[in-house]
ROFI-75359 format. One record per residue: residue number from 1; residue in three letters; x, y, z of N, C-alpha, C in turn. Coordinates in steps of 0.05 Angstrom, whole numbers, plus 5000, padded with zeros to 4 digits. Example, Ala and Ser with C-alpha at 12.3 -4.5 7.8 and 13.67 -1.06 7.14 Angstrom:
BEGIN
(1; Ala; (5264; 4886; 5156); (5246; 4910; 5156); (5264; 4934; 5156))
(2; Ser; (5257; 4955; 5142); (5273; 4979; 5143); (5258; 5001; 5157))
END
This chain:
BEGIN
(1; Met; (5777; 4917; 5745); (5754; 4934; 5744); (5745; 4939; 5716))
(2; Arg; (5763; 4942; 5697); (5756; 4947; 5670); (5744; 4923; 5657))
(3; Ala; (5750; 4899; 5666); (5740; 4875; 5653); (5710; 4872; 5657))
(4; Ala; (5699; 4880; 5680); (5670; 4877; 5685); (5653; 4893; 5665))
(5; Pro; (5659; 4919; 5661); (5643; 4934; 5641); (5646; 4922; 5613))
(6; Ala; (5669; 4913; 5606); (5672; 4901; 5580); (5656; 4875; 5577))
(7; Leu; (5655; 4860; 5598); (5639; 4835; 5599); (5609; 4841; 5596))
(8; Val; (5600; 4861; 5610); (5572; 4869; 5608); (5565; 4879; 5579))
(9; Ala; (5583; 4895; 5568); (5579; 4905; 5541); (5578; 4882; 5521))
(10; Cys; (5596; 4862; 5523); (5596; 4839; 5505); (5571; 4822; 5509))
(11; Ser; (5562; 4819; 5534); (5537; 4804; 5539); (5513; 4817; 5526))
(12; Leu; (5511; 4843; 5529); (5489; 4858; 5516); (5490; 4856; 5486))
(13; Ala; (5514; 4858; 5475); (5517; 4855; 5446); (5508; 4828; 5436))
(14; Ala; (5515; 4807; 5451); (5508; 4780; 5444); (5477; 4776; 5446))
(15; Leu; (5465; 4787; 5466); (5436; 4785; 5469); (5422; 4800; 5446))
(16; Trp; (5431; 4824; 5439); (5420; 4839; 5418); (5421; 4824; 5391))
(17; Gly; (5443; 4811; 5386); (5447; 4797; 5361); (5433; 4770; 5361))
(18; Ala; (5422; 4761; 5383); (5410; 4734; 5384); (5383; 4734; 5371))
(19; Gly; (5369; 4756; 5368); (5343; 4756; 5355); (5325; 4778; 5364))
(20; Cys; (5306; 4784; 5349); (5288; 4806; 5355); (5259; 4797; 5352))
(21; Gly; (5251; 4775; 5363); (5223; 4767; 5362); (5218; 4747; 5340))
(22; Asp; (5193; 4747; 5330); (5184; 4727; 5311); (5189; 4734; 5282))
(23; Ile; (5197; 4758; 5276); (5201; 4766; 5248); (5228; 4757; 5239))
(24; Asp; (5228; 4741; 5217); (5253; 4732; 5206); (5259; 4748; 5181))
(25; Gly; (5274; 4769; 5184); (5281; 4787; 5162); (5298; 4774; 5140))
(26; Gly; (5310; 4752; 5146); (5328; 4739; 5127); (5314; 4721; 5107))
(27; Ser; (5292; 4709; 5114); (5279; 4691; 5096); (5251; 4700; 5087))
(28; Ala; (5238; 4719; 5101); (5212; 4728; 5093); (5215; 4750; 5072))
(29; Gln; (5199; 4749; 5050); (5201; 4768; 5029); (5192; 4796; 5038))
(30; Phe; (5171; 4798; 5054); (5161; 4823; 5063); (5159; 4823; 5094))
(31; Pro; (5182; 4824; 5108); (5182; 4821; 5137); (5166; 4843; 5151))
(32; Gly; (5153; 4836; 5172); (5138; 4855; 5188); (5110; 4862; 5177))
(33; Thr; (5102; 4849; 5156); (5076; 4855; 5144); (5056; 4832; 5150))
(34; Ile; (5030; 4839; 5146); (5009; 4819; 5147); (4998; 4815; 5119))
(35; Leu; (4987; 4791; 5114); (4976; 4785; 5088); (4946; 4790; 5089))
(36; Tyr; (4936; 4807; 5071); (4907; 4812; 5068); (4898; 4797; 5043))
(37; Gln; (4878; 4781; 5046); (4866; 4766; 5024); (4838; 4775; 5020))
(38; Asp; (4831; 4783; 4995); (4804; 4791; 4988); (4785; 4769; 4995))
(39; Ala; (4762; 4776; 5007); (4742; 4756; 5015); (4732; 4740; 4991))
(40; Asp; (4731; 4752; 4968); (4722; 4738; 4944); (4744; 4722; 4930))
(41; Gly; (4769; 4724; 4941); (4791; 4709; 4930); (4804; 4721; 4905))
(42; Gly; (4798; 4746; 4899); (4808; 4759; 4874); (4837; 4768; 4876))
(43; Tyr; (4846; 4775; 4899); (4873; 4786; 4902); (4883; 4784; 4931))
(44; Glu; (4908; 4789; 4934); (4920; 4791; 4961); (4944; 4810; 4960))
(45; Phe; (4950; 4822; 4983); (4974; 4839; 4985); (4982; 4840; 5014))
(46; Arg; (5006; 4852; 5019); (5016; 4854; 5046); (5017; 4883; 5054))
(47; Leu; (5011; 4888; 5079); (5013; 4915; 5090); (5024; 4915; 5118))
(48; Leu; (5035; 4938; 5126); (5045; 4941; 5153); (5021; 4949; 5170))
(49; Glu; (5016; 4932; 5190); (4993; 4937; 5207); (5002; 4935; 5236))
(50; Pro; (5004; 4957; 5251); (5000; 4985; 5243); (5024; 4995; 5227))
(51; Pro; (5023; 5018; 5215); (5004; 5039; 5219); (4978; 5036; 5203))
(52; Trp; (4977; 5019; 5182); (4952; 5015; 5167); (4932; 5001; 5184))
(53; Ile; (4907; 5010; 5182); (4885; 4995; 5196); (4877; 4973; 5177))
(54; Pro; (4866; 4951; 5188); (4858; 4929; 5170); (4838; 4938; 5149))
(55; Pro; (4841; 4928; 5124); (4823; 4936; 5103); (4794; 4929; 5109))
(56; Phe; (4776; 4946; 5099); (4747; 4941; 5102); (4734; 4946; 5075))
(57; Val; (4711; 4934; 5070); (4698; 4936; 5045); (4674; 4954; 5047))
(58; Val; (4672; 4972; 5027); (4649; 4990; 5025); (4635; 4983; 4998))
(59; Ala; (4609; 4977; 5000); (4594; 4969; 4976); (4570; 4988; 4973))
(60; Tyr; (4565; 4996; 4948); (4542; 5012; 4942); (4534; 5006; 4913))
(61; Asp; (4509; 5003; 4908); (4498; 4994; 4882); (4514; 4969; 4873))
(62; Asn; (4526; 4970; 4849); (4541; 4947; 4839); (4571; 4951; 4842))
(63; Phe; (4579; 4971; 4858); (4607; 4977; 4861); (4617; 4969; 4889))
(64; Lys; (4640; 4956; 4889); (4652; 4947; 4915); (4681; 4958; 4916))
(65; Gln; (4688; 4969; 4939); (4715; 4980; 4942); (4726; 4972; 4969))
(66; Thr; (4751; 4964; 4969); (4765; 4957; 4993); (4782; 4981; 5001))
(67; Ile; (4781; 4989; 5026); (4794; 5013; 5035); (4812; 5006; 5060))
(68; Ser; (4835; 5019; 5061); (4852; 5018; 5084); (4865; 5045; 5087))
(69; Ile; (4869; 5054; 5112); (4881; 5080; 5117); (4902; 5079; 5139))
(70; Val; (4918; 5100; 5139); (4936; 5106; 5161); (4924; 5131; 5174))
(71; Pro; (4911; 5128; 5197); (4898; 5151; 5209); (4918; 5169; 5224))
(72; Pro; (4912; 5195; 5226); (4929; 5212; 5243); (4924; 5206; 5272))
(73; Val; (4942; 5215; 5289); (4940; 5211; 5318); (4913; 5222; 5329))
(74; Asp; (4904; 5244; 5318); (4880; 5257; 5328); (4856; 5251; 5310))
(75; Ala; (4854; 5228; 5299); (4833; 5220; 5281); (4805; 5222; 5294))
(76; Thr; (4786; 5230; 5279); (4758; 5229; 5287); (4748; 5201; 5284))
(77; Ile; (4735; 5191; 5305); (4724; 5164; 5303); (4698; 5165; 5287))
(78; Ser; (4697; 5151; 5264); (4674; 5153; 5246); (4672; 5127; 5230))
(79; Ser; (4648; 5120; 5223); (4644; 5097; 5205); (4639; 5107; 5177))
(80; Asp; (4641; 5133; 5172); (4636; 5145; 5146); (4663; 5144; 5130))
(81; Pro; (4664; 5129; 5108); (4689; 5128; 5093); (4698; 5155; 5083))
(82; Val; (4680; 5173; 5077); (4688; 5199; 5067); (4704; 5214; 5088))
(83; Val; (4695; 5213; 5113); (4709; 5225; 5136); (4736; 5212; 5140))
(84; Leu; (4737; 5186; 5140); (4762; 5171; 5144); (4783; 5178; 5122))
(85; Leu; (4774; 5178; 5097); (4792; 5183; 5074); (4801; 5213; 5075))
(86; Gly; (4784; 5231; 5084); (4790; 5259; 5084); (4812; 5266; 5104))
(87; Gln; (4814; 5251; 5126); (4834; 5258; 5147); (4858; 5239; 5146))
(88; Ala; (4858; 5218; 5130); (4880; 5199; 5130); (4906; 5210; 5122))
(89; Leu; (4928; 5201; 5135); (4955; 5208; 5127); (4961; 5194; 5100))
(90; Tyr; (4953; 5170; 5098); (4954; 5153; 5074); (4928; 5139; 5071))
(91; Ser; (4919; 5134; 5047); (4896; 5117; 5042); (4901; 5100; 5018))
(92; Leu; (4888; 5077; 5017); (4889; 5059; 4995); (4861; 5050; 4989))
(93; Gln; (4852; 5054; 4964); (4826; 5045; 4955); (4830; 5025; 4932))
(94; Phe; (4821; 5000; 4936); (4822; 4979; 4916); (4796; 4976; 4902))
(95; Ser; (4796; 4971; 4877); (4772; 4963; 4863); (4779; 4948; 4837))
(96; Ser; (4761; 4933; 4827); (4764; 4919; 4802); (4754; 4938; 4780))
(97; Val; (4768; 4940; 4758); (4760; 4958; 4736); (4759; 4942; 4710))
(98; Thr; (4746; 4954; 4690); (4744; 4941; 4665); (4768; 4947; 4647))
(99; Gly; (4773; 4929; 4629); (4795; 4932; 4610); (4822; 4922; 4622))
(100; Asp; (4842; 4923; 4605); (4869; 4915; 4614); (4881; 4939; 4628))
(101; Pro; (4904; 4936; 4641); (4916; 4958; 4656); (4920; 4984; 4639))
(102; Ala; (4928; 4981; 4613); (4933; 5005; 4597); (4907; 5020; 4592))
(103; Ala; (4885; 5005; 4586); (4859; 5018; 4581); (4849; 5031; 4606))
(104; Ala; (4852; 5017; 4629); (4843; 5028; 4654); (4858; 5053; 4662))
(105; Met; (4885; 5053; 4657); (4901; 5077; 4662); (4892; 5100; 4645))
(106; Ala; (4887; 5095; 4619); (4879; 5116; 4601); (4853; 5129; 4610))
(107; Gln; (4834; 5112; 4619); (4808; 5122; 4629); (4812; 5139; 4654))
(108; Met; (4829; 5130; 4673); (4834; 5145; 4697); (4847; 5172; 4691))
(109; Arg; (4866; 5172; 4673); (4880; 5197; 4666); (4860; 5218; 4657))
(110; Gly; (4839; 5210; 4644); (4819; 5229; 4635); (4803; 5242; 4657))
(111; Thr; (4805; 5232; 4681); (4790; 5243; 4704); (4808; 5260; 4722))
(112; Ile; (4834; 5262; 4716); (4852; 5278; 4733); (4845; 5308; 4729))
(113; Pro; (4841; 5323; 4750); (4834; 5351; 4748); (4855; 5367; 4732))
(114; Ser; (4846; 5386; 4716); (4865; 5403; 4702); (4882; 5419; 4722))
(115; Gly; (4907; 5423; 4716); (4925; 5436; 4735); (4940; 5417; 4753))
(116; Ala; (4932; 5392; 4753); (4947; 5372; 4769); (4974; 5367; 4756))
(117; Ile; (4994; 5361; 4773); (5021; 5355; 4763); (5023; 5325; 4761))
(118; Thr; (5027; 5315; 4736); (5028; 5286; 4732); (5056; 5277; 4723))
(119; Asp; (5063; 5253; 4732); (5088; 5240; 4722); (5080; 5221; 4701))
(120; Pro; (5098; 5214; 4683); (5092; 5194; 4663); (5086; 5167; 4676))
(121; Ser; (5070; 5151; 4663); (5065; 5124; 4673); (5089; 5106; 4668))
(122; Ser; (5091; 5085; 4684); (5113; 5066; 4680); (5103; 5038; 4684))
(123; Ala; (5117; 5019; 4672); (5109; 4991; 4675); (5117; 4981; 4703))
(124; Val; (5101; 4963; 4714); (5107; 4951; 4740); (5102; 4921; 4738))
(125; Leu; (5120; 4906; 4751); (5117; 4877; 4754); (5122; 4871; 4783))
(126; Thr; (5101; 4860; 4796); (5103; 4855; 4825); (5119; 4830; 4830))
(127; Ala; (5128; 4827; 4854); (5143; 4803; 4863); (5126; 4779; 4862))
(128; Glu; (5100; 4783; 4863); (5081; 4760; 4863); (5070; 4754; 4835))
(129; Gly; (5080; 4767; 4814); (5073; 4760; 4787); (5052; 4776; 4773))
(130; Ser; (5040; 4796; 4785); (5021; 4813; 4772); (5036; 4835; 4757))
(131; Ser; (5025; 4845; 4735); (5038; 4865; 4719); (5018; 4887; 4711))
(132; Gly; (5029; 4910; 4703); (5011; 4931; 4695); (5026; 4958; 4693))
(133; Leu; (5012; 4979; 4699); (5023; 5006; 4697); (5017; 5021; 4723))
(134; Glu; (5034; 5041; 4729); (5029; 5058; 4752); (5039; 5086; 4745))
(135; Met; (5028; 5106; 4760); (5037; 5133; 4757); (5031; 5148; 4783))
(136; Thr; (5045; 5171; 4787); (5040; 5188; 4810); (5031; 5215; 4799))
(137; Trp; (5016; 5229; 4816); (5007; 5256; 4808); (5000; 5271; 4833))
(138; Gln; (5002; 5298; 4831); (4997; 5316; 4853); (4972; 5332; 4846))
(139; Glu; (4952; 5330; 4863); (4927; 5344; 4859); (4928; 5373; 4871))
(140; Lys; (4937; 5375; 4895); (4940; 5400; 4910); (4966; 5400; 4925))
(141; Ala; (4971; 5422; 4940); (4996; 5424; 4955); (5001; 5401; 4974))
(142; Thr; (4980; 5391; 4986); (4983; 5368; 5005); (4965; 5344; 4998))
(143; Val; (4960; 5341; 4972); (4945; 5318; 4963); (4960; 5304; 4940))
(144; Phe; (4972; 5281; 4946); (4988; 5267; 4927); (4975; 5239; 4922))
(145; His; (4977; 5230; 4897); (4964; 5205; 4889); (4985; 5186; 4876))
(146; Arg; (4979; 5161; 4878); (4995; 5141; 4863); (4974; 5120; 4855))
(147; Asp; (4973; 5114; 4829); (4954; 5095; 4819); (4969; 5072; 4805))
(148; Ala; (4961; 5048; 4812); (4972; 5024; 4799); (4949; 5008; 4788))
(149; Phe; (4951; 5000; 4763); (4931; 4982; 4751); (4946; 4956; 4745))
(150; Leu; (4937; 4935; 4759); (4952; 4909; 4759); (4933; 4886; 4752))
(151; Ala; (4944; 4867; 4738); (4929; 4843; 4731); (4948; 4819; 4730))
(152; Gly; (4937; 4796; 4736); (4953; 4772; 4732); (4945; 4759; 4706))
(153; Ser; (4956; 4737; 4700); (4948; 4722; 4676); (4919; 4713; 4678))
(154; Ala; (4902; 4723; 4660); (4874; 4715; 4659); (4858; 4724; 4684))
(155; Thr; (4866; 4747; 4695); (4851; 4758; 4718); (4839; 4785; 4711))
(156; Pro; (4820; 4795; 4726); (4811; 4822; 4721); (4834; 4842; 4728))
(157; Thr; (4830; 4867; 4720); (4849; 4888; 4727); (4840; 4901; 4753))
(158; Phe; (4859; 4905; 4771); (4853; 4918; 4797); (4866; 4945; 4798))
(159; Trp; (4852; 4964; 4809); (4861; 4991; 4812); (4869; 4996; 4841))
(160; Leu; (4894; 5002; 4846); (4904; 5009; 4873); (4908; 5039; 4872))
(161; His; (4890; 5054; 4886); (4892; 5083; 4886); (4901; 5092; 4914))
(162; Phe; (4926; 5102; 4915); (4937; 5112; 4940); (4934; 5143; 4941))
(163; Thr; (4928; 5154; 4964); (4928; 5183; 4968); (4944; 5188; 4994))
(164; Ala; (4959; 5209; 4994); (4974; 5216; 5018); (4976; 5247; 5020))
(165; Gln; (4983; 5255; 5044); (4987; 5284; 5049); (5015; 5293; 5043))
(166; Lys; (5032; 5274; 5033); (5059; 5281; 5025); (5066; 5265; 4999))
(167; Ala; (5087; 5273; 4986); (5095; 5259; 4961); (5098; 5229; 4966))
(168; Ile; (5087; 5213; 4949); (5089; 5184; 4953); (5103; 5169; 4930))
(169; Lys; (5114; 5184; 4911); (5131; 5172; 4891); (5156; 5161; 4904))
(170; Gly; (5160; 5135; 4902); (5184; 5122; 4915); (5181; 5118; 4944))
(171; Asp; (5157; 5122; 4956); (5153; 5117; 4985); (5156; 5087; 4990))
(172; Pro; (5175; 5079; 5007); (5180; 5051; 5012); (5156; 5035; 5021))
(173; Met; (5139; 5047; 5038); (5116; 5032; 5048); (5096; 5027; 5026))
(174; Val; (5092; 5047; 5008); (5074; 5043; 4985); (5087; 5024; 4965))
(175; Asp; (5113; 5027; 4960); (5127; 5009; 4942); (5123; 4980; 4951))
(176; Gln; (5125; 4974; 4976); (5122; 4947; 4987); (5094; 4937; 4982))
(177; Met; (5074; 4954; 4986); (5046; 4945; 4982); (5041; 4938; 4953))
(178; Val; (5050; 4955; 4935); (5047; 4950; 4906); (5062; 4925; 4898))
(179; Asn; (5087; 4922; 4908); (5104; 4900; 4900); (5093; 4873; 4911))
(180; Ser; (5078; 4874; 4933); (5068; 4849; 4944); (5040; 4841; 4933))
(181; Phe; (5029; 4858; 4916); (5002; 4852; 4905); (5003; 4828; 4887))
(182; Arg; (4982; 4812; 4889); (4979; 4789; 4871); (4950; 4785; 4864))
(183; Ala; (4944; 4788; 4838); (4917; 4781; 4827); (4916; 4751; 4825))
(184; Lys; (4892; 4740; 4832); (4889; 4711; 4831); (4869; 4702; 4810))
END
């Protein structure tokens, strides 16, 4: 009688170890993510989808920004980016900026509201070969930011501006997105 339960337990263990679908965590660099490629071919990065919704582009005048968010469960359905960004648990806004990463970082630092808590900037080198600077800062009690300015060899500088309702310094999901970025 004891052999049957042991046999069932061993069978279940063997099935569990046989595989978990199409994701190969052993050979894929960013398992479980999808690759987003800029329509203009300027950059690419990987994100977890879900919880991130697919990136979309907002253009006005001569400015173009790619946005992706993690909406809350009770999100308001809206096509207004201001509404979406205002309620997002996490948001990411991509844009191309002038200057090298250090100059772009210095310009952004000048726009941080007085009273915000800032961390020092640090160098970043992505797994895909882009390099630059990043920093985190806290605007309010539940408004946290992380900014990365990245460029590849002979590419424009790209600004990845993350905002979250909780601290995002060292957040593994945000780390993965920054680390997978590649300017082309």
